[in-house]
C-alpha positions as CSV (number, residue, x, y, z in Angstrom):
1,M,0.0,0.0,0.0
2,I,2.8,2.4,1.0
3,A,4.7,1.5,-2.2
4,R,1.6,2.2,-4.3
5,L,1.1,5.6,-2.6
6,K,4.7,6.5,-3.3
7,T,4.3,5.5,-6.9
8,L,1.2,7.6,-7.3
9,A,2.9,10.6,-5.6
10,T,5.9,10.3,-7.9
11,T,3.6,10.1,-11.0
12,Y,1.6,13.1,-9.8
13,K,4.8,15.1,-9.1
14,D,6.2,14.2,-12.5
15,T,3.0,15.2,-14.2
16,V,2.8,18.5,-12.4
17,R,6.5,19.2,-13.2
18,A,5.9,18.4,-16.9
19,Y,2.8,20.7,-17.0
20,L,4.6,23.5,-15.3
21,S,7.5,23.2,-17.8
22,M,5.0,23.3,-20.7
23,I,2.9,26.1,-19.2
24,G,6.1,28.1,-18.5
25,G,6.8,27.8,-22.2
26,S,3.2,28.7,-23.0
27,A,3.4,31.8,-20.8
28,G,6.6,32.9,-22.5
29,R,5.1,32.2,-25.9
30,L,2.0,34.1,-24.9
31,V,3.9,37.3,-24.1
32,I,6.1,37.0,-27.2
33,S,3.2,36.2,-29.5
34,L,1.4,39.2,-28.2
35,V,4.3,41.5,-29.1
36,Y,4.4,39.8,-32.5
37,F,0.7,40.3,-33.0
38,I,0.9,44.0,-32.1
39,A,3.8,44.6,-34.5
40,I,2.1,42.9,-37.5
41,A,-1.5,44.0,-36.8
42,N,-0.4,47.7,-36.6
43,T,2.1,47.7,-39.4
44,L,0.1,46.0,-42.1
45,S,-3.2,47.6,-43.0
46,I,-6.3,45.9,-41.7
47,S,-7.0,44.5,-45.2
48,E,-3.5,43.2,-45.7
49,F,-3.5,41.7,-42.2
50,G,-6.7,39.9,-43.3
51,L,-5.0,38.6,-46.4
52,F,-1.9,37.5,-44.5
53,A,-3.9,35.7,-41.8
54,T,-6.0,33.9,-44.4
55,A,-2.9,32.8,-46.4
56,S,-1.3,31.7,-43.2
57,A,-4.4,29.7,-42.3
58,C,-4.2,28.0,-45.7
59,G,-0.6,27.2,-45.0
60,I,-1.5,25.7,-41.7
61,M,-4.2,23.5,-43.3
62,L,-1.8,22.3,-46.0
63,S,1.0,21.7,-43.5
64,R,-1.0,18.8,-42.2
65,L,-0.4,16.9,-45.4
66,L,3.3,16.9,-44.8
67,A,4.6,13.3,-44.9
68,F,1.0,12.2,-45.3
69,G,0.4,12.1,-41.5
70,F,3.5,10.1,-40.6
71,V,4.0,12.5,-37.8
72,S,1.5,10.4,-35.8
73,P,3.6,7.1,-35.9
74,L,6.7,9.2,-35.2
75,Y,5.1,10.6,-32.1
76,R,3.7,7.3,-30.9
77,I,7.2,5.7,-31.3
78,A,8.9,8.5,-29.5
79,T,6.4,8.0,-26.7
80,V,6.5,4.2,-26.3
81,K,9.5,2.8,-28.3
82,Q,12.3,5.3,-28.4
83,R,14.8,2.8,-29.8
84,L,12.9,2.9,-33.1
85,L,13.0,6.6,-33.4
86,G,15.8,6.6,-36.0
87,T,13.9,4.1,-38.2
88,Y,10.7,6.1,-38.1
89,T,12.5,9.4,-38.7
90,G,13.7,7.8,-42.0
91,G,10.1,7.0,-42.8
92,F,9.0,10.5,-42.0
93,L,11.7,12.0,-44.3
94,A,10.6,9.7,-47.1
95,G,6.9,10.7,-46.6
96,T,7.9,14.3,-46.6
97,A,9.5,14.0,-50.0
98,L,6.5,12.2,-51.4
99,S,4.0,14.7,-50.1
100,L,5.7,17.9,-51.3
101,P,4.4,17.7,-54.9
102,V,0.9,17.2,-53.7
103,I,1.1,20.1,-51.3
104,A,2.5,22.4,-54.1
105,L,-0.4,21.5,-56.4
106,A,-2.9,22.1,-53.6
107,A,-1.3,25.5,-52.8
108,W,-1.5,26.5,-56.5
109,V,-5.2,25.6,-56.7
110,T,-5.9,27.5,-53.4
111,H,-4.2,30.6,-54.8
112,R,-6.2,30.4,-58.0
113,L,-9.5,30.0,-56.2
114,V,-9.1,32.4,-53.3
115,F,-6.2,34.9,-53.8
116,A,-5.7,35.3,-57.6
117,D,-6.9,38.9,-57.7
118,Q,-5.7,39.9,-54.2
119,M,-2.2,38.6,-53.6
120,A,0.8,37.9,-55.9
121,I,1.6,34.2,-56.1
122,S,5.2,34.8,-55.1
123,T,4.0,36.4,-51.8
124,F,1.5,33.6,-51.3
125,A,4.2,30.9,-52.0
126,K,6.6,32.4,-49.4
127,I,3.9,32.3,-46.7
128,I,3.0,28.7,-47.6
129,V,6.6,27.5,-47.5
130,A,7.1,29.2,-44.2
131,E,4.1,27.4,-42.7
132,V,4.4,24.0,-44.4
133,L,8.1,23.4,-44.5
134,C,9.6,25.6,-41.8
135,W,7.1,26.1,-38.9
136,R,5.6,22.6,-39.3
137,I,9.1,21.0,-39.1
138,M,9.8,23.0,-35.9
139,E,6.5,21.8,-34.5
140,I,7.4,18.2,-35.3
141,V,10.6,18.5,-33.4
142,V,8.6,19.8,-30.4
143,I,6.2,16.9,-30.7
144,V,9.1,14.4,-30.7
145,S,10.6,16.2,-27.7
146,Y,7.4,15.9,-25.8
147,G,7.2,12.2,-26.8
148,I,10.5,11.5,-25.2
149,N,9.6,13.5,-22.1
150,R,11.8,16.5,-22.9
151,F,9.1,18.9,-22.0
152,G,11.4,21.7,-21.0
153,S,13.4,21.5,-24.3
154,G,10.2,21.4,-26.4
155,S,8.7,24.4,-24.6
156,W,11.9,26.4,-24.9
157,L,12.1,25.6,-28.6
158,V,8.6,27.0,-29.1
159,V,9.5,30.2,-27.2
160,M,12.7,30.5,-29.2
161,A,10.9,30.0,-32.6
162,T,8.2,32.5,-31.6
163,S,10.9,34.9,-30.6
164,F,12.4,34.7,-34.1
165,K,9.1,35.6,-35.6
166,T,8.6,38.4,-33.2
167,A,12.1,39.8,-33.9
168,A,11.3,39.7,-37.6
169,A,8.0,41.5,-37.0
170,L,9.7,44.3,-35.0
171,A,12.4,44.7,-37.7
172,F,9.7,44.8,-40.3
173,A,7.8,47.5,-38.4
174,I,10.9,49.6,-37.9
175,L,12.8,49.1,-41.1
176,A,10.5,48.1,-43.9
177,D,7.8,49.7,-46.0
178,G,4.8,48.0,-44.3
179,S,3.7,46.1,-47.4
180,L,2.6,42.5,-47.3
181,S,5.0,41.5,-50.1
182,T,7.9,42.7,-48.0
183,W,6.6,41.0,-44.8
184,A,6.5,37.7,-46.7
185,W,10.3,37.8,-47.0
186,F,10.7,38.5,-43.2
187,Y,8.3,35.8,-42.4
188,I,9.9,33.0,-44.4
189,A,13.4,34.0,-43.0
190,A,12.2,33.8,-39.4
191,N,10.4,30.5,-39.9
192,G,13.4,29.1,-41.7
193,L,15.7,30.0,-38.9
194,A,13.3,28.3,-36.4
195,A,13.3,25.1,-38.4
196,L,17.1,25.1,-38.7
197,V,17.7,25.6,-35.0
198,A,15.1,22.9,-34.2
199,I,16.8,20.3,-36.4
200,V,20.4,21.1,-35.4
201,F,20.1,21.7,-31.7
202,F,16.8,20.0,-30.5
203,Y,16.1,16.9,-32.5
204,P,17.4,13.7,-30.7
205,R,20.6,12.3,-32.2
206,V,19.5,9.2,-34.0
207,R,20.9,6.9,-36.7
208,L,18.6,7.0,-39.7
209,R,17.3,3.6,-40.9
210,W,15.1,2.5,-43.7
211,K,12.6,-0.3,-43.0
212,P,9.5,0.0,-45.3
213,V,7.9,-3.1,-43.8
214,L,7.4,-1.2,-40.5
215,Y,6.1,1.9,-42.2
216,M,3.4,-0.1,-44.1
217,R,1.9,-1.3,-40.8
218,R,1.5,2.2,-39.6
219,W,0.5,3.9,-42.9
220,A,-3.2,3.4,-42.6
221,D,-3.2,5.1,-39.2
222,A,-0.9,7.8,-40.6
223,I,-3.2,8.5,-43.5
224,S,-6.3,8.7,-41.3
225,V,-4.5,11.0,-38.9
226,A,-3.4,13.2,-41.8
227,G,-7.0,13.3,-43.0
228,A,-8.2,14.1,-39.5
229,E,-5.6,16.8,-38.9
230,M,-6.4,18.4,-42.3
231,L,-10.1,18.3,-41.5
232,F,-9.5,19.7,-38.0
233,Y,-7.7,22.7,-39.4
234,I,-10.2,23.1,-42.2
235,Q,-13.0,23.4,-39.7
236,S,-10.7,25.5,-37.5
237,E,-9.2,27.8,-40.1
238,L,-11.8,27.7,-43.0
239,D,-13.7,30.6,-41.4
240,K,-10.9,33.0,-42.4
241,V,-11.2,31.9,-46.0
242,L,-14.9,32.2,-46.0
243,V,-14.9,35.7,-44.4
244,L,-12.4,36.9,-47.0
245,S,-14.4,35.4,-49.9
246,L,-17.8,36.5,-48.7
247,G,-17.0,39.6,-46.6
248,G,-13.9,41.1,-48.2
249,A,-10.4,41.8,-47.0
250,E,-11.5,44.4,-44.4
251,A,-13.9,42.0,-42.7
252,A,-11.3,39.3,-42.9
253,G,-8.8,41.5,-41.1
254,I,-11.2,42.3,-38.3
255,Y,-12.2,38.7,-37.9
256,A,-8.6,37.5,-38.0
257,M,-7.7,40.0,-35.2
258,I,-10.5,38.8,-33.0
259,M,-9.7,35.1,-33.5
260,R,-6.0,35.7,-33.0
261,L,-6.8,37.2,-29.6
262,V,-9.1,34.3,-28.9
263,D,-6.3,31.9,-29.9
264,L,-3.8,33.4,-27.5
265,T,-6.1,32.5,-24.6
266,A,-5.9,28.8,-25.6
267,L,-2.2,28.2,-24.9
268,P,-2.6,27.0,-21.3
269,V,-5.3,24.6,-22.4
270,R,-3.2,23.1,-25.1
271,A,-0.4,22.3,-22.7
272,F,-3.0,20.4,-20.6
273,L,-4.3,18.6,-23.7
274,T,-0.8,17.4,-24.6
275,L,-0.3,15.7,-21.2
276,L,-3.9,14.3,-21.2
277,T,-3.3,12.7,-24.7
278,Q,-0.1,11.0,-23.5
279,K,-1.9,9.6,-20.4
280,L,-4.8,8.3,-22.5
281,M,-2.4,6.6,-24.9
282,R,-1.2,4.5,-22.0
283,T,-4.6,4.0,-20.3
284,S,-8.1,5.3,-21.1
285,A,-9.6,4.5,-17.7
286,L,-10.1,8.2,-17.1
287,L,-13.0,8.0,-19.6
288,E,-15.0,5.4,-17.7
289,Q,-16.6,7.7,-15.2
290,L,-19.0,10.5,-16.1
291,K,-17.8,12.8,-13.3
292,Y,-14.3,12.9,-14.7
293,R,-15.6,13.7,-18.2
294,V,-17.7,16.6,-16.7
295,M,-14.7,17.8,-14.6
296,L,-12.4,17.8,-17.6
297,E,-14.8,19.7,-19.8
298,A,-15.6,22.2,-17.1
299,G,-11.9,22.8,-16.6
300,V,-11.3,23.4,-20.2
301,A,-14.3,25.7,-20.5
302,S,-13.6,27.8,-17.4
303,I,-9.9,28.4,-18.2
304,S,-10.8,29.3,-21.8
305,T,-13.5,31.8,-20.8
306,A,-11.4,33.3,-18.0
307,G,-8.6,34.0,-20.4
308,L,-10.9,35.8,-22.8
309,L,-12.6,37.9,-20.1
310,A,-9.1,38.9,-18.8
311,M,-8.1,40.0,-22.2
312,S,-11.3,41.9,-22.7
313,G,-11.0,43.6,-19.3
314,F,-7.5,44.6,-20.0
315,L,-8.4,46.2,-23.4
316,W,-11.4,47.9,-21.8
317,V,-9.1,49.6,-19.3
318,F,-6.3,50.2,-21.8
319,P,-8.0,50.3,-25.3
320,N,-4.8,51.4,-27.1
321,A,-2.4,49.0,-25.4
322,L,-2.2,46.8,-28.5
323,G,-2.0,49.6,-31.1
324,R,-4.3,51.7,-33.2
325,N,-5.6,49.0,-35.6
326,V,-6.3,46.6,-32.7
327,A,-8.1,49.4,-30.8
328,E,-10.7,49.5,-33.5
329,V,-11.4,45.8,-33.0
330,A,-11.0,45.5,-29.2
331,P,-14.6,46.5,-28.3
332,L,-15.8,43.5,-30.3
333,L,-13.8,41.0,-28.2
334,I,-16.3,40.7,-25.4
335,L,-19.0,39.8,-27.9
336,V,-17.3,36.4,-28.4
337,A,-17.0,35.6,-24.7
338,L,-18.1,32.0,-25.1
339,V,-16.2,31.2,-28.4
340,P,-12.9,30.1,-26.7
341,A,-14.7,27.6,-24.5
342,F,-16.6,25.9,-27.3
343,R,-13.6,26.1,-29.7
344,N,-11.2,24.5,-27.2
345,L,-13.7,21.9,-26.2
346,V,-14.0,20.8,-29.8
347,E,-10.2,20.5,-29.9
348,Y,-10.4,18.5,-26.6
349,H,-12.9,16.1,-28.2
350,S,-10.5,15.6,-31.1
351,E,-7.7,14.8,-28.8
352,L,-9.8,12.2,-26.9
353,L,-10.5,10.4,-30.2
354,Y,-6.8,10.5,-31.2
355,A,-5.5,9.4,-27.9
356,T,-7.8,6.4,-27.8
357,G,-6.9,5.3,-31.3
358,R,-10.1,6.2,-33.0
359,T,-8.4,8.0,-35.9
360,F,-10.9,7.1,-38.6
361,V,-13.9,8.1,-36.4
362,R,-12.0,11.3,-35.6
363,M,-11.7,12.1,-39.3
364,L,-15.4,11.6,-39.8
365,V,-16.3,13.8,-36.9
366,L,-14.0,16.6,-38.1
367,A,-15.4,16.3,-41.6
368,S,-18.9,16.8,-40.3
369,L,-17.8,19.7,-38.2
370,G,-16.1,21.3,-41.1
371,A,-19.1,21.0,-43.3
372,M,-21.5,22.3,-40.6
373,K,-19.2,25.3,-39.8
374,A,-18.9,26.2,-43.5
375,L,-22.7,26.1,-43.9
376,L,-23.4,28.1,-40.8
377,L,-20.8,30.7,-41.5
378,A,-21.8,31.1,-45.1
379,Y,-25.4,31.6,-44.0
380,L,-24.4,34.1,-41.3
381,L,-22.3,36.2,-43.6
382,G,-25.0,36.0,-46.3
383,L,-27.4,37.8,-44.0
384,A,-25.3,41.0,-44.5
385,L,-25.6,42.0,-40.9
386,D,-23.6,44.7,-39.2
387,I,-20.2,43.6,-38.0
388,P,-21.1,43.6,-34.2
389,V,-24.2,41.5,-34.8
390,W,-22.6,38.7,-36.8
391,V,-19.6,38.7,-34.5
392,E,-21.9,38.1,-31.5
393,L,-23.7,35.4,-33.3
394,M,-20.4,33.5,-33.5
395,N,-21.2,32.3,-30.0
396,I,-24.2,30.4,-31.2
397,L,-22.3,29.0,-34.2
398,F,-19.6,27.5,-32.0
399,L,-22.2,26.3,-29.5
400,V,-23.8,24.2,-32.3
401,L,-20.4,22.9,-33.3
402,Y,-19.6,22.0,-29.7
403,A,-22.9,20.1,-29.3
404,Q,-22.3,18.2,-32.5
405,S,-18.7,17.3,-31.5
406,A,-19.7,16.2,-28.0
407,L,-22.6,14.0,-29.3
408,L,-20.4,12.2,-31.9
409,T,-17.3,12.0,-29.7
410,Y,-18.8,10.5,-26.6
411,R,-20.9,8.1,-28.6
412,A,-17.7,6.8,-30.3
413,L,-16.0,6.6,-26.9
414,R,-18.5,4.2,-25.3
415,G,-16.5,1.5,-23.7
416,A,-13.2,3.2,-24.6
417,A,-11.4,1.8,-21.5
418,R,-12.2,-1.7,-22.4
419,R,-11.0,-1.6,-26.0
420,P,-7.4,-1.9,-27.2
421,I,-5.7,1.3,-28.3
């Protein structure tokens, strides 16, 4: 009994230490990201900020095609079988090479459909490369670091990479002409430096091996994860594309600023979700009892809402604290008070399905959420309402998405603790 209590105490202590390491990185990233946001949002015009945010969102969506989802097997191996990390790193590199032509074609089609009359393809290409090749590779190094329990290293890498982007944004604000085409050069340089530092100094030293027979066993899972990740970011980022297409660049800029501030409040929640995912990979017993599910959802919702209210209160007292462009948008932030909670809970549901091995179901759930979000947002924007009105109605939109996500997710998780992961 005493030995068991000591084991539980050690596990609890290690979990708290890991979370504090990650949350420390998140706090640092929050401050640095805020400086980055202020510099860019107030140097670019609101319209060009909307174009940049939408192009970046497209890059984030396309980055989930990198290596056709082989990031998932790489993370699982880093978590449970570190001796095979070199072998699966080789598989990831091969998958990356195969996926690049597909990503390039998808990017070209996206530019033709969305940005052809609003942004030069060279500017768009720089933003896409920065997101797909540079920033995503840095993220993968962080994911592997977390998998091998190097939480401190992973958190510091995120802070360092975000610092590079912030330094580039400040240099751009001080030295450059304030145009989007110029910012694209700064952006790709900062992201490229982040990827280089991540690979050289943070990726575990491994001997690359090539064993296709192992990769084929994991490829079905990898493809479904890639599809699910793509669908997750489509339903998460598609709104920016729709607002640009249906409302114009000015509306896209306002919306992007609001959602960027909302996203900043989610950083502490994501640190928690990373640890929860790892725990559920080893055992899904937490999902057996309803009270734990309710507690976890209540925790995610309360932290998310508190962050948004704190941000709104700060901007109410100091409306010009984030710059003149953001000051025009700041009064609208309180109108989306419930959006962070519903948005982060949808992400939480997605992590539950991933952690318990339900990758195909996760893909179906995210596809349905993406379709519902597109329909609701298109309808909402089609009403031609005043900006404060449709911004406030975003709470209802995300409530519908949360209810749909919760219904489908918990139905799929029935008996999760009794099934093999």
